[in-house]
PDB file of N, H, CA, C and O in Angstrom:
ATOM      1  N   UNK A   1     -39.612 142.416 257.376  1.00  0.00           N
ATOM      2  CA  UNK A   1     -40.789 143.451 256.827  1.00  0.00           C
ATOM      3  C   UNK A   1     -41.326 143.766 258.702  1.00  0.00           C
ATOM      4  O   UNK A   1     -41.246 142.998 259.661  1.00  0.00           O
ATOM      5  N   UNK A   2     -41.824 145.108 258.631  1.00  0.00           N
ATOM      6  H   UNK A   2     -41.889 145.732 257.852  1.00  0.00           H
ATOM      7  CA  UNK A   2     -42.409 145.739 259.672  1.00  0.00           C
ATOM      8  C   UNK A   2     -43.939 145.797 259.870  1.00  0.00           C
ATOM      9  O   UNK A   2     -44.498 146.157 258.834  1.00  0.00           O
ATOM     10  N   UNK A   3     -44.739 145.562 260.845  1.00  0.00           N
ATOM     11  H   UNK A   3     -44.285 145.269 261.687  1.00  0.00           H
ATOM     12  CA  UNK A   3     -45.936 146.168 260.745  1.00  0.00           C
ATOM     13  C   UNK A   3     -46.169 146.753 262.060  1.00  0.00           C
ATOM     14  O   UNK A   3     -45.648 146.448 263.133  1.00  0.00           O
ATOM     15  N   UNK A   4     -47.282 147.893 261.720  1.00  0.00           N
ATOM     16  H   UNK A   4     -47.704 148.140 260.849  1.00  0.00           H
ATOM     17  CA  UNK A   4     -47.908 148.930 262.615  1.00  0.00           C
ATOM     18  C   UNK A   4     -49.302 147.886 263.461  1.00  0.00           C
ATOM     19  O   UNK A   4     -50.284 147.254 263.072  1.00  0.00           O
ATOM     20  N   UNK A   5     -48.604 148.219 264.871  1.00  0.00           N
ATOM     21  H   UNK A   5     -47.806 148.733 265.187  1.00  0.00           H
ATOM     22  CA  UNK A   5     -50.064 147.618 265.482  1.00  0.00           C
ATOM     23  C   UNK A   5     -51.158 148.240 265.487  1.00  0.00           C
ATOM     24  O   UNK A   5     -52.201 147.659 265.785  1.00  0.00           O
ATOM     25  N   UNK A   6     -51.125 149.412 265.189  1.00  0.00           N
ATOM     26  H   UNK A   6     -50.277 149.884 264.946  1.00  0.00           H
ATOM     27  CA  UNK A   6     -52.014 150.309 265.489  1.00  0.00           C
ATOM     28  C   UNK A   6     -52.919 150.626 264.163  1.00  0.00           C
ATOM     29  O   UNK A   6     -54.130 150.407 264.131  1.00  0.00           O
ATOM     30  N   UNK A   7     -52.380 151.018 263.377  1.00  0.00           N
ATOM     31  H   UNK A   7     -51.396 151.195 263.403  1.00  0.00           H
ATOM     32  CA  UNK A   7     -53.119 150.866 261.847  1.00  0.00           C
ATOM     33  C   UNK A   7     -52.697 149.792 260.964  1.00  0.00           C
ATOM     34  O   UNK A   7     -52.674 150.172 259.793  1.00  0.00           O
ATOM     35  N   UNK A   8     -52.352 148.572 261.129  1.00  0.00           N
ATOM     36  H   UNK A   8     -52.370 148.264 262.080  1.00  0.00           H
ATOM     37  CA  UNK A   8     -51.970 147.443 259.960  1.00  0.00           C
ATOM     38  C   UNK A   8     -50.905 147.974 259.121  1.00  0.00           C
ATOM     39  O   UNK A   8     -50.232 147.049 258.664  1.00  0.00           O
ATOM     40  N   UNK A   9     -50.435 149.325 258.685  1.00  0.00           N
ATOM     41  H   UNK A   9     -50.981 150.076 259.056  1.00  0.00           H
ATOM     42  CA  UNK A   9     -49.744 149.309 258.016  1.00  0.00           C
ATOM     43  C   UNK A   9     -48.291 148.461 258.102  1.00  0.00           C
ATOM     44  O   UNK A   9     -47.722 147.968 259.077  1.00  0.00           O
ATOM     45  N   UNK A  10     -47.923 148.499 256.656  1.00  0.00           N
ATOM     46  H   UNK A  10     -48.384 148.899 255.865  1.00  0.00           H
ATOM     47  CA  UNK A  10     -46.814 147.328 256.715  1.00  0.00           C
ATOM     48  C   UNK A  10     -45.788 147.379 255.235  1.00  0.00           C
ATOM     49  O   UNK A  10     -46.110 147.382 254.047  1.00  0.00           O
ATOM     50  N   UNK A  11     -44.477 147.413 255.891  1.00  0.00           N
ATOM     51  H   UNK A  11     -44.215 147.410 256.856  1.00  0.00           H
ATOM     52  CA  UNK A  11     -43.468 147.560 254.908  1.00  0.00           C
ATOM     53  C   UNK A  11     -42.079 146.920 255.333  1.00  0.00           C
ATOM     54  O   UNK A  11     -41.789 146.729 256.514  1.00  0.00           O
ATOM     55  N   UNK A  12     -41.435 146.678 254.510  1.00  0.00           N
ATOM     56  H   UNK A  12     -41.670 146.833 253.551  1.00  0.00           H
ATOM     57  CA  UNK A  12     -40.079 146.498 254.621  1.00  0.00           C
ATOM     58  C   UNK A  12     -39.143 147.397 255.728  1.00  0.00           C
ATOM     59  O   UNK A  12     -39.363 148.605 255.648  1.00  0.00           O
ATOM     60  N   UNK A  13     -38.097 146.981 256.787  1.00  0.00           N
ATOM     61  H   UNK A  13     -37.918 146.000 256.852  1.00  0.00           H
ATOM     62  CA  UNK A  13     -37.437 148.059 257.434  1.00  0.00           C
ATOM     63  C   UNK A  13     -36.736 148.929 256.722  1.00  0.00           C
ATOM     64  O   UNK A  13     -36.525 150.069 257.135  1.00  0.00           O
ATOM     65  N   UNK A  14     -36.330 148.517 255.655  1.00  0.00           N
ATOM     66  H   UNK A  14     -36.502 147.591 255.319  1.00  0.00           H
ATOM     67  CA  UNK A  14     -35.719 149.797 254.672  1.00  0.00           C
ATOM     68  C   UNK A  14     -37.067 150.637 253.921  1.00  0.00           C
ATOM     69  O   UNK A  14     -36.758 151.471 253.069  1.00  0.00           O
ATOM     70  N   UNK A  15     -38.019 150.505 254.115  1.00  0.00           N
ATOM     71  H   UNK A  15     -38.270 149.828 254.807  1.00  0.00           H
ATOM     72  CA  UNK A  15     -39.296 150.984 253.531  1.00  0.00           C
ATOM     73  C   UNK A  15     -39.589 152.520 254.057  1.00  0.00           C
ATOM     74  O   UNK A  15     -38.674 153.301 254.318  1.00  0.00           O
ATOM     75  N   UNK A  16     -40.575 152.750 254.142  1.00  0.00           N
ATOM     76  H   UNK A  16     -41.318 152.115 253.931  1.00  0.00           H
ATOM     77  CA  UNK A  16     -41.284 154.233 254.318  1.00  0.00           C
ATOM     78  C   UNK A  16     -41.192 154.540 255.813  1.00  0.00           C
ATOM     79  O   UNK A  16     -41.545 155.707 255.978  1.00  0.00           O
ATOM     80  N   UNK A  17     -40.828 153.906 257.066  1.00  0.00           N
ATOM     81  H   UNK A  17     -40.541 152.957 256.932  1.00  0.00           H
ATOM     82  CA  UNK A  17     -40.888 154.234 257.970  1.00  0.00           C
ATOM     83  C   UNK A  17     -40.097 155.388 258.625  1.00  0.00           C
ATOM     84  O   UNK A  17     -38.879 155.254 258.745  1.00  0.00           O
ATOM     85  N   UNK A  18     -40.712 156.525 259.062  1.00  0.00           N
ATOM     86  H   UNK A  18     -41.701 156.634 258.965  1.00  0.00           H
ATOM     87  CA  UNK A  18     -39.878 157.423 259.693  1.00  0.00           C
ATOM     88  C   UNK A  18     -38.986 157.001 260.747  1.00  0.00           C
ATOM     89  O   UNK A  18     -39.392 156.248 261.632  1.00  0.00           O
ATOM     90  N   UNK A  19     -37.606 157.502 260.712  1.00  0.00           N
ATOM     91  H   UNK A  19     -37.277 158.113 259.993  1.00  0.00           H
ATOM     92  CA  UNK A  19     -36.710 157.037 261.513  1.00  0.00           C
ATOM     93  C   UNK A  19     -36.584 158.561 262.249  1.00  0.00           C
ATOM     94  O   UNK A  19     -36.721 159.647 261.686  1.00  0.00           O
ATOM     95  N   UNK A  20     -36.249 158.285 263.830  1.00  0.00           N
ATOM     96  H   UNK A  20     -36.138 157.403 264.287  1.00  0.00           H
ATOM     97  CA  UNK A  20     -36.232 159.209 264.745  1.00  0.00           C
ATOM     98  C   UNK A  20     -35.049 158.958 265.689  1.00  0.00           C
ATOM     99  O   UNK A  20     -35.249 158.076 266.524  1.00  0.00           O
ATOM    100  N   UNK A  21     -33.833 159.575 265.715  1.00  0.00           N
ATOM    101  H   UNK A  21     -33.670 160.291 265.037  1.00  0.00           H
ATOM    102  CA  UNK A  21     -32.981 159.227 266.507  1.00  0.00           C
ATOM    103  C   UNK A  21     -33.187 159.458 267.758  1.00  0.00           C
ATOM    104  O   UNK A  21     -33.673 160.528 268.123  1.00  0.00           O
ATOM    105  N   UNK A  22     -32.803 158.354 268.732  1.00  0.00           N
ATOM    106  H   UNK A  22     -32.408 157.484 268.436  1.00  0.00           H
ATOM    107  CA  UNK A  22     -33.348 158.256 270.091  1.00  0.00           C
ATOM    108  C   UNK A  22     -31.937 157.714 270.896  1.00  0.00           C
ATOM    109  O   UNK A  22     -31.582 156.540 271.000  1.00  0.00           O
ATOM    110  N   UNK A  23     -31.376 158.687 271.328  1.00  0.00           N
ATOM    111  H   UNK A  23     -31.664 159.641 271.243  1.00  0.00           H
ATOM    112  CA  UNK A  23     -29.823 158.509 272.060  1.00  0.00           C
ATOM    113  C   UNK A  23     -29.139 157.891 271.072  1.00  0.00           C
ATOM    114  O   UNK A  23     -28.793 158.465 270.039  1.00  0.00           O
ATOM    115  N   UNK A  24     -28.810 156.178 271.451  1.00  0.00           N
ATOM    116  H   UNK A  24     -29.090 155.712 272.290  1.00  0.00           H
ATOM    117  CA  UNK A  24     -27.607 155.253 270.801  1.00  0.00           C
ATOM    118  C   UNK A  24     -28.818 154.572 270.101  1.00  0.00           C
ATOM    119  O   UNK A  24     -28.390 153.621 269.447  1.00  0.00           O
ATOM    120  N   UNK A  25     -29.974 154.678 270.005  1.00  0.00           N
ATOM    121  H   UNK A  25     -30.321 155.451 270.537  1.00  0.00           H
ATOM    122  CA  UNK A  25     -30.941 153.984 268.680  1.00  0.00           C
ATOM    123  C   UNK A  25     -31.238 154.689 267.728  1.00  0.00           C
ATOM    124  O   UNK A  25     -30.664 155.768 267.575  1.00  0.00           O
ATOM    125  N   UNK A  26     -32.287 154.218 266.784  1.00  0.00           N
ATOM    126  H   UNK A  26     -32.753 153.342 266.908  1.00  0.00           H
ATOM    127  CA  UNK A  26     -33.043 154.984 266.202  1.00  0.00           C
ATOM    128  C   UNK A  26     -34.777 154.441 266.342  1.00  0.00           C
ATOM    129  O   UNK A  26     -35.061 153.249 266.220  1.00  0.00           O
ATOM    130  N   UNK A  27     -35.403 155.074 266.501  1.00  0.00           N
ATOM    131  H   UNK A  27     -35.173 156.042 266.600  1.00  0.00           H
ATOM    132  CA  UNK A  27     -37.047 154.578 266.719  1.00  0.00           C
ATOM    133  C   UNK A  27     -37.552 154.764 265.007  1.00  0.00           C
ATOM    134  O   UNK A  27     -37.185 155.598 264.180  1.00  0.00           O
ATOM    135  N   UNK A  28     -38.568 153.586 264.877  1.00  0.00           N
ATOM    136  H   UNK A  28     -38.867 152.908 265.549  1.00  0.00           H
ATOM    137  CA  UNK A  28     -38.832 153.606 263.619  1.00  0.00           C
ATOM    138  C   UNK A  28     -40.269 154.061 263.906  1.00  0.00           C
ATOM    139  O   UNK A  28     -40.713 153.500 264.907  1.00  0.00           O
ATOM    140  N   UNK A  29     -41.160 154.945 263.303  1.00  0.00           N
ATOM    141  H   UNK A  29     -40.800 155.401 262.489  1.00  0.00           H
ATOM    142  CA  UNK A  29     -41.966 155.431 263.340  1.00  0.00           C
ATOM    143  C   UNK A  29     -43.556 155.174 262.230  1.00  0.00           C
ATOM    144  O   UNK A  29     -43.226 155.273 261.048  1.00  0.00           O
ATOM    145  N   UNK A  30     -44.560 154.986 262.341  1.00  0.00           N
ATOM    146  H   UNK A  30     -44.828 154.906 263.302  1.00  0.00           H
ATOM    147  CA  UNK A  30     -45.388 154.440 261.323  1.00  0.00           C
ATOM    148  C   UNK A  30     -45.522 155.848 260.762  1.00  0.00           C
ATOM    149  O   UNK A  30     -45.515 156.885 261.425  1.00  0.00           O
ATOM    150  N   UNK A  31     -45.685 155.695 259.004  1.00  0.00           N
ATOM    151  H   UNK A  31     -45.691 154.853 258.465  1.00  0.00           H
ATOM    152  CA  UNK A  31     -45.519 157.406 258.418  1.00  0.00           C
ATOM    153  C   UNK A  31     -47.129 157.377 258.181  1.00  0.00           C
ATOM    154  O   UNK A  31     -47.594 158.241 257.438  1.00  0.00           O
ATOM    155  N   UNK A  32     -47.975 156.455 258.758  1.00  0.00           N
ATOM    156  H   UNK A  32     -47.597 155.753 259.362  1.00  0.00           H
ATOM    157  CA  UNK A  32     -49.533 156.800 258.563  1.00  0.00           C
ATOM    158  C   UNK A  32     -50.112 157.233 259.954  1.00  0.00           C
ATOM    159  O   UNK A  32     -50.795 158.257 259.998  1.00  0.00           O
ATOM    160  N   UNK A  33     -49.890 156.549 261.027  1.00  0.00           N
ATOM    161  H   UNK A  33     -49.336 155.718 260.991  1.00  0.00           H
ATOM    162  CA  UNK A  33     -50.311 157.145 262.603  1.00  0.00           C
ATOM    163  C   UNK A  33     -49.517 157.622 263.446  1.00  0.00           C
ATOM    164  O   UNK A  33     -49.828 158.112 264.532  1.00  0.00           O
ATOM    165  N   UNK A  34     -48.203 157.480 262.892  1.00  0.00           N
ATOM    166  H   UNK A  34     -47.950 157.082 262.010  1.00  0.00           H
ATOM    167  CA  UNK A  34     -47.149 157.857 263.905  1.00  0.00           C
ATOM    168  C   UNK A  34     -46.749 157.217 264.754  1.00  0.00           C
ATOM    169  O   UNK A  34     -45.798 157.699 265.369  1.00  0.00           O
ATOM    170  N   UNK A  35     -47.300 155.766 265.218  1.00  0.00           N
ATOM    171  H   UNK A  35     -48.072 155.374 264.718  1.00  0.00           H
ATOM    172  CA  UNK A  35     -46.833 155.047 266.415  1.00  0.00           C
ATOM    173  C   UNK A  35     -45.324 154.640 266.419  1.00  0.00           C
ATOM    174  O   UNK A  35     -44.948 154.215 265.327  1.00  0.00           O
ATOM    175  N   UNK A  36     -44.698 154.663 267.068  1.00  0.00           N
ATOM    176  H   UNK A  36     -45.003 155.008 267.955  1.00  0.00           H
ATOM    177  CA  UNK A  36     -43.460 153.960 267.049  1.00  0.00           C
ATOM    178  C   UNK A  36     -43.633 152.662 267.236  1.00  0.00           C
ATOM    179  O   UNK A  36     -44.149 152.116 268.212  1.00  0.00           O
ATOM    180  N   UNK A  37     -43.018 151.989 265.909  1.00  0.00           N
ATOM    181  H   UNK A  37     -42.599 152.433 265.116  1.00  0.00           H
ATOM    182  CA  UNK A  37     -42.727 150.256 266.312  1.00  0.00           C
ATOM    183  C   UNK A  37     -41.731 149.612 266.440  1.00  0.00           C
ATOM    184  O   UNK A  37     -41.858 148.390 266.529  1.00  0.00           O
ATOM    185  N   UNK A  38     -40.135 150.329 266.506  1.00  0.00           N
ATOM    186  H   UNK A  38     -40.032 151.321 266.435  1.00  0.00           H
ATOM    187  CA  UNK A  38     -39.494 149.349 266.934  1.00  0.00           C
ATOM    188  C   UNK A  38     -38.341 150.338 267.318  1.00  0.00           C
ATOM    189  O   UNK A  38     -38.347 151.373 266.651  1.00  0.00           O
ATOM    190  N   UNK A  39     -37.545 150.251 268.077  1.00  0.00           N
ATOM    191  H   UNK A  39     -37.540 149.410 268.619  1.00  0.00           H
ATOM    192  CA  UNK A  39     -36.209 150.871 268.319  1.00  0.00           C
ATOM    193  C   UNK A  39     -35.020 150.030 267.707  1.00  0.00           C
ATOM    194  O   UNK A  39     -35.058 148.830 267.979  1.00  0.00           O
ATOM    195  N   UNK A  40     -34.017 150.449 266.957  1.00  0.00           N
ATOM    196  H   UNK A  40     -33.987 151.424 266.736  1.00  0.00           H
ATOM    197  CA  UNK A  40     -32.734 149.709 266.743  1.00  0.00           C
ATOM    198  C   UNK A  40     -31.199 150.543 266.737  1.00  0.00           C
ATOM    199  O   UNK A  40     -31.019 151.725 266.446  1.00  0.00           O
ATOM    200  N   UNK A  41     -30.309 149.661 267.099  1.00  0.00           N
ATOM    201  H   UNK A  41     -30.456 148.701 267.335  1.00  0.00           H
ATOM    202  CA  UNK A  41     -29.164 150.118 267.719  1.00  0.00           C
ATOM    203  C   UNK A  41     -28.974 151.308 266.299  1.00  0.00           C
ATOM    204  O   UNK A  41     -29.530 151.180 265.208  1.00  0.00           O
ATOM    205  N   UNK A  42     -28.166 152.285 266.652  1.00  0.00           N
ATOM    206  H   UNK A  42     -27.715 152.389 267.539  1.00  0.00           H
ATOM    207  CA  UNK A  42     -27.700 153.072 265.522  1.00  0.00           C
ATOM    208  C   UNK A  42     -26.351 152.533 265.153  1.00  0.00           C
ATOM    209  O   UNK A  42     -25.547 152.133 265.995  1.00  0.00           O
ATOM    210  N   UNK A  43     -26.143 152.538 263.913  1.00  0.00           N
ATOM    211  H   UNK A  43     -26.796 152.863 263.229  1.00  0.00           H
ATOM    212  CA  UNK A  43     -25.026 151.456 262.982  1.00  0.00           C
ATOM    213  C   UNK A  43     -23.503 152.503 263.160  1.00  0.00           C
ATOM    214  O   UNK A  43     -22.390 152.096 262.826  1.00  0.00           O
ATOM    215  N   UNK A  44     -23.711 153.578 263.618  1.00  0.00           N
ATOM    216  H   UNK A  44     -24.615 153.908 263.889  1.00  0.00           H
ATOM    217  CA  UNK A  44     -22.787 154.669 264.195  1.00  0.00           C
ATOM    218  C   UNK A  44     -22.044 154.413 265.118  1.00  0.00           C
ATOM    219  O   UNK A  44     -20.814 154.464 265.122  1.00  0.00           O
ATOM    220  N   UNK A  45     -22.777 154.111 265.989  1.00  0.00           N
ATOM    221  H   UNK A  45     -23.777 154.069 265.986  1.00  0.00           H
ATOM    222  CA  UNK A  45     -22.669 154.296 267.442  1.00  0.00           C
ATOM    223  C   UNK A  45     -22.514 152.633 267.962  1.00  0.00           C
ATOM    224  O   UNK A  45     -23.376 151.848 267.566  1.00  0.00           O
ATOM    225  N   UNK A  46     -21.469 152.156 268.797  1.00  0.00           N
ATOM    226  H   UNK A  46     -20.769 152.794 269.119  1.00  0.00           H
ATOM    227  CA  UNK A  46     -20.980 151.445 269.554  1.00  0.00           C
ATOM    228  C   UNK A  46     -20.641 151.406 271.120  1.00  0.00           C
ATOM    229  O   UNK A  46     -20.371 152.452 271.709  1.00  0.00           O
ATOM    230  N   UNK A  47     -20.656 150.538 271.580  1.00  0.00           N
ATOM    231  H   UNK A  47     -20.875 149.688 271.101  1.00  0.00           H
ATOM    232  CA  UNK A  47     -20.254 150.361 273.206  1.00  0.00           C
ATOM    233  C   UNK A  47     -19.116 150.426 273.236  1.00  0.00           C
ATOM    234  O   UNK A  47     -18.514 150.266 272.174  1.00  0.00           O
ATOM    235  N   UNK A  48     -18.369 150.685 274.464  1.00  0.00           N
ATOM    236  H   UNK A  48     -18.858 150.814 275.327  1.00  0.00           H
ATOM    237  CA  UNK A  48     -17.033 150.087 274.769  1.00  0.00           C
ATOM    238  C   UNK A  48     -16.545 148.987 274.647  1.00  0.00           C
ATOM    239  O   UNK A  48     -17.051 148.148 275.392  1.00  0.00           O
ATOM    240  N   UNK A  49     -15.491 148.519 273.785  1.00  0.00           N
ATOM    241  H   UNK A  49     -15.079 149.200 273.179  1.00  0.00           H
ATOM    242  CA  UNK A  49     -15.128 147.382 273.225  1.00  0.00           C
ATOM    243  C   UNK A  49     -15.623 146.659 271.965  1.00  0.00           C
ATOM    244  O   UNK A  49     -15.543 145.564 271.409  1.00  0.00           O
ATOM    245  N   UNK A  50     -16.326 148.194 271.781  1.00  0.00           N
ATOM    246  H   UNK A  50     -16.391 149.084 272.233  1.00  0.00           H
ATOM    247  CA  UNK A  50     -16.574 147.735 269.767  1.00  0.00           C
ATOM    248  C   UNK A  50     -17.908 146.965 270.108  1.00  0.00           C
ATOM    249  O   UNK A  50     -18.384 146.878 268.976  1.00  0.00           O
ATOM    250  N   UNK A  51     -18.620 146.484 270.766  1.00  0.00           N
ATOM    251  H   UNK A  51     -18.233 146.555 271.686  1.00  0.00           H
ATOM    252  CA  UNK A  51     -19.732 145.684 270.569  1.00  0.00           C
ATOM    253  C   UNK A  51     -21.265 146.605 270.442  1.00  0.00           C
ATOM    254  O   UNK A  51     -21.445 147.540 271.222  1.00  0.00           O
ATOM    255  N   UNK A  52     -22.121 146.315 269.599  1.00  0.00           N
ATOM    256  H   UNK A  52     -21.975 145.555 268.966  1.00  0.00           H
ATOM    257  CA  UNK A  52     -23.256 147.051 269.123  1.00  0.00           C
ATOM    258  C   UNK A  52     -24.273 146.500 270.478  1.00  0.00           C
ATOM    259  O   UNK A  52     -24.168 145.434 271.086  1.00  0.00           O
ATOM    260  N   UNK A  53     -25.137 147.467 270.674  1.00  0.00           N
ATOM    261  H   UNK A  53     -25.222 148.332 270.181  1.00  0.00           H
ATOM    262  CA  UNK A  53     -25.959 147.353 271.974  1.00  0.00           C
ATOM    263  C   UNK A  53     -27.483 146.654 270.959  1.00  0.00           C
ATOM    264  O   UNK A  53     -28.270 147.412 270.393  1.00  0.00           O
ATOM    265  N   UNK A  54     -27.598 145.312 270.931  1.00  0.00           N
ATOM    266  H   UNK A  54     -26.959 144.695 271.391  1.00  0.00           H
ATOM    267  CA  UNK A  54     -28.932 144.874 270.778  1.00  0.00           C
ATOM    268  C   UNK A  54     -30.040 144.900 270.432  1.00  0.00           C
ATOM    269  O   UNK A  54     -30.277 143.780 269.978  1.00  0.00           O
ATOM    270  N   UNK A  55     -31.020 145.598 270.353  1.00  0.00           N
ATOM    271  H   UNK A  55     -30.828 146.507 270.722  1.00  0.00           H
ATOM    272  CA  UNK A  55     -32.844 145.505 271.015  1.00  0.00           C
ATOM    273  C   UNK A  55     -33.444 144.489 269.808  1.00  0.00           C
ATOM    274  O   UNK A  55     -33.074 144.127 268.691  1.00  0.00           O
ATOM    275  N   UNK A  56     -34.616 144.239 270.719  1.00  0.00           N
ATOM    276  H   UNK A  56     -34.917 144.532 271.626  1.00  0.00           H
ATOM    277  CA  UNK A  56     -35.378 143.285 269.861  1.00  0.00           C
ATOM    278  C   UNK A  56     -36.485 143.619 270.309  1.00  0.00           C
ATOM    279  O   UNK A  56     -36.652 144.226 271.367  1.00  0.00           O
ATOM    280  N   UNK A  57     -37.599 143.149 269.327  1.00  0.00           N
ATOM    281  H   UNK A  57     -37.463 142.656 268.468  1.00  0.00           H
ATOM    282  CA  UNK A  57     -38.900 143.940 268.978  1.00  0.00           C
ATOM    283  C   UNK A  57     -39.478 142.281 268.393  1.00  0.00           C
ATOM    284  O   UNK A  57     -38.892 141.606 267.546  1.00  0.00           O
ATOM    285  N   UNK A  58     -40.700 141.916 269.078  1.00  0.00           N
ATOM    286  H   UNK A  58     -41.176 142.464 269.766  1.00  0.00           H
ATOM    287  CA  UNK A  58     -41.548 141.297 268.474  1.00  0.00           C
ATOM    288  C   UNK A  58     -41.696 140.651 267.200  1.00  0.00           C
ATOM    289  O   UNK A  58     -41.613 139.493 266.790  1.00  0.00           O
ATOM    290  N   UNK A  59     -42.037 142.199 266.524  1.00  0.00           N
ATOM    291  H   UNK A  59     -42.105 143.139 266.857  1.00  0.00           H
ATOM    292  CA  UNK A  59     -41.719 142.283 265.054  1.00  0.00           C
ATOM    293  C   UNK A  59     -40.485 141.589 264.120  1.00  0.00           C
ATOM    294  O   UNK A  59     -40.645 141.317 262.931  1.00  0.00           O
ATOM    295  N   UNK A  60     -39.609 141.423 264.639  1.00  0.00           N
ATOM    296  H   UNK A  60     -39.479 141.644 265.606  1.00  0.00           H
ATOM    297  CA  UNK A  60     -38.132 140.527 264.098  1.00  0.00           C
ATOM    298  C   UNK A  60     -38.225 139.856 263.261  1.00  0.00           C
ATOM    299  O   UNK A  60     -37.244 139.228 262.862  1.00  0.00           O
TER     300      UNK A  60
END
């Protein structure tokens, strides 16, 4: 479950968040107030050596 810090909207990661490509990551934006909630590695992108870059968010 992800929560928007600004407006309180909540939804599962697979829910209604707006996904926006950002380099090797995807930003998840709130559909209500457009605040960026988290950035996650793109599933189709890998670093050299086949290891995905992991990003952490306090809402994980």
